[in-house]
N, C-alpha and C positions, 0 to 999 in steps of 0.2 A: 516420474510416474507416482501418483499417490494411490494408496489403497483405501477402499471404503468398505467397512464391514457393517452389516445391518441385517434386518429380517429377511426371510425368504420372500420371493415374489408370489408364492402360492400359499393358500390356506391348507389346513390339514385335510380338508375334504377334497382338495384338488382345484378349487376355484381360485381365480386371480385376486390378489390383494391390490387395492387402489391406494396409492400413497397420499397421505394428507398434507405432506410438506416435502420440500426438496432436501438435499443433503446439507448438513451443517459443517462448518469448518472444523470443529473439534472431533467430528466423527471420521475424519480422514486420517489414515495411518501414514507411516513413513516408510521409505524404502529400506530394504535390508542392507545392513552394513557388513561387508565381508572383511573380517580382520585378517590382515596379512602379516608375514614375518619380515622385519626390517627395522629401520630407525623409527623410534616411537613417535606416533602422532595420534591425537585424540580430538574428538569433536564434542562440544558442549551444546546440548539441545534443551530448550525450555519445554516443560510438560505441564500437565494439568495440576492445579493447586499451587501455583507459584513455586514449583520445584524444578530442578534441573537434572538431566541425565548426562553421563559421560559415556560416549560411544567410542570405542577403540577402532581406529582405522588401520594402524600399523602398530605392532607390538614387538618388543625386543626381549623382554624378560617375563618370566613366569614365577609365581609363588608356588613352589613345590613342597609337598609334605613328604618327608622321608619315612623310612620304615620305623624309625624310632619315635615318630610323631612330632618331630621338629620341622619348622617351616624355614625354607631357604629360598632366596631370590637367585634364580639361575637363568642363564642366557638360553634362548631358544635357537636351535640350529636349523630346524626344519620340521615339516609335517611328514610323518611316515604312514599314517592311515587315517582316513576320515570316512565314516559310514554315512554321513549326510549326503556326500556326493563324491564319486571317485575322481572327478576332475579337480577337486579341491586339493588333492595331494600334489598334483603337478603344479598348481598355482600357489601352493603354500598358504591356503586359507585355513584359519583356525576357527572351529566352531565347538560347541559343547559336545563332548564325547570323542573328540579327535585325539589321536595319539601323536604327541610331539616328541622330537628328539631334543634332549637337553644335555648339558655338560655332565649331569649326574646320571643320565641314562634315559630310557623312554618313560614318558609320563602321560597319563590320561587327563584331559581337560574336564574340570567339573563345573566351571562357571560359564556364563554366556558373555563373551567379551564384547559383542556388539551392543549389549545393553547394560552390563555391569561396569565396564570400564577397566577391569583387571582380568588377568588370566590366572586362575587358580588350578593347580594340577596335583594329582597323586602319583607318586613314583611307582612304576610297575616292577615286579620282581624279575 
């Protein structure tokens, strides 16, 4: 399923807009990738401007910042809370703002793993 973002079908006055052309291929978005906890797997996708994005499908480690300000690579044990969707906790889906259980303790995810390619987290007290 591809997503297409564009203008509204209505004018500000309420009248209908008539399209002057059809959809272009570069206007089509991609499906949301739900990063899960397990053996690490990533997908490389080409994007506009001859650049590439790394999308995490499955992640095993997170870069956590400790209370002293140092960064450590720690193993993810599971997801304990996810405000994006309550069912993501049961399925161990990691999104931005999710609280994950690590070997150092609970941490809050500050990156977007489906788009950034890494999981960065801040250790909670």
